[in-house]
N, C-alpha and C positions, 0 to 999 in steps of 0.2 A: 720406322720399318715395318711393313704391314704384317701382320702375324698370320698371313697366308703363307710365309717363307718358312713356317714352321719346320721344324725337323731338320734342318740344314746345320750343317757341323758349326759349332758354336765357337765365333770367334773371340780369341782372348783379351783383343782391346773391349770389346762391347761387353765383356762379361765384367770386367775389371769397373767400367765406368757406372755401371750397375750398383756394383759392391760399394764403390766410393759413396753416390749418391744415398743407398740405403745408409751406409753406418751415418754420414752424416746429419740426415733427417732423425736416423732414431738417437743418436747421441743427444741432439738438438730436445727433443721429447723426453730423453730420461732425464736431461737438466732441468728441465722447467716442470716437469708432471710426473718424473721417476718416484720409485720408494723413497720414505723419509728413511727408513730401518737400513743402514749401512750392510748388513748380510745379506739381503733381500737386495739389493742396490746391486752387490758383488755379482752375487747370481746371475742376474739380469746381465750383467758386462759380460760373464764368462761365457754364455748361452748365446751371445749375441753374432760370433762368426758364423755358428753352426746355422744360424737362421737366416742371416744375411746371406750367404751363399745358398742357399734354398731357395729362397724366392729371389735371387738370381737367375738361378738356371731356371726356375720356373716361369720366371716373365719373357722368357726366349722362346719357352715351348710350349705354352698352352695353346689354345687354339680359338682365336676370337677375332672379331671384325673391327675392334680398336685399334687405333694404333699407338704404338711404343716409343715415348722417349728415352731413350737410353741415358741421354745426359741426366736426367731427373728422374728417372726411374718412374715413370708415371704413364698414364693412358691417356689418350686424347681422341673424341669425338666432338659433333655438334652438339651445345647445347639448347635443348628445347627453352621455349620462353617460358614455360611453368613448370612447376614442380610436377613430379610424375602421380603425385595424389590428384591433381585436378582430373585425374581420369579415373579415381580409385571406384572401382567394382564390389563390394560388399559380399554378394552373392559369388560372384566369378571369385573372388581369393576363395571363400568357403569351398566352394567345389573343388579348387584347386589344390586346396591345403588338405583336404579330406581322402584325397587321390593320391597324393604326391609326398606327404610331410612323413619324414625320418629323420632317426638322428644323425648329425652332422650335416644336414644340407644348409646349404648356405641360401640366406633371404634378405632382401632389403628392409632397412627401416627407415622412414623418414622422420626427422627431428626437427623441431625450430625451439631454438637458443637464441635468445636477445636477439628476437629480428631476423635473422636468418634461419633460413630451410636448407637444409641437406639431406643427403640420402646417404645411410652406413650399412654397412655388410655387417651379420650377424651368422650364428648358426645356431640351428635349432640342439639343446639337449633334453629336451622332455616333451612328450606329447601327455595330454591327459582329454578325459570328456569335454572340457571346459575350453581347449585350446592348446595352444602349443609357448613352451617357454622356450627363448633365446637368450644366447649365453649373457649378453652384457644388458640388453633392454628388458628382462622380466618375460612375464605373461602377456598374452595376447588373445584375445578370443579367436574363433574361428574367421569371423569379419573384419580383422585387424585392429580391431581396438584394445588397448591397454586394459588390464585389469585393475593395475594397482593405480590408485588414485593419483601418486607422487609421476606419472608416466604419461600424464594427459597429452603432453605435446608430442607424445610419440604416435608412429601409426605403422603398421604391419602392411608391406605393398604386397602385390602379386610379383614374384619373379618374371621379368619380361626383358625383353631387349632395352625397352626407354628407363625401366627403373635399374636396371643392372650397369646400365654403360652411364647411368648418371652417377651411380655409385661408387664403377671403378674409377670413373675418372674427376669425382670428388666436385661436380658441380653445386653449387648452389646460388640462391634467390633471397633476395630481401624483398620487401612491399614496392619498392622503386622498379624492380626486375633482375636480371640476372648480375651476378657479381663475380669475383674471381672465385678459381676454385681451389678448394682445399688441397692438403696434402694428405694422401692415404697414411697412415701408420704402419709399420711393420706387420702388425696382426693382422688389417686389413689386405693388404697387399698377398699375403699368405692366402686366406681366404679367397680371395679373386681368384688365385690359381689353381683351387678346387672346381671353379666353375666349368660345366659342360653347356656350352654356346649350343643351340639356342633356344634349347628346351630348360635347362636348369632343374631336373628330375633328377638328377643324381649326381655323385660325387666324384673327381676323379682325384686319386692319390698326388700328392708331388713327388716329382723326380728325384730320388735318389741323388 
């Protein structure tokens, strides 16, 4: 389904497909990487229906050039030959951040783990003279470099069509080239649903 058809009446069958896919994915994630504390796990499971339904509604309603695969609750687009960091412009990112950075703004972070390069979605939760702090990946200076030594495999990217498409679609690369896309977790799906294409300079709230 092309997202240009948004704001049409939500079809129950499509909504159900999205919910099932999101439930299955998140339950698998919790079984592998969920909290060990039983109380925390119960809380996560109790809140799951609320967030799954919000994500399913948002997947249908947000305006994006990406294609939505309802059976897998994922977006699709043509993958570039190289990761977005190949065209990283430190000064361009600094200019963009100093003009547009604000709390809750979603930004892409390129990360390399075990030889696989991925682009993740994260959100700005602090801003200082030194740079910006994103919720999951920590502090970055204005030119996108990680400030903490243990985050040297990460790079903050300028939000644009290429970097955001790669993040939303789970595109990945190895030394040999493109590899199979990863599956976004529920948190990333919800973050992606707040994006305002094509400029990414503001946040849209999720539909109730």
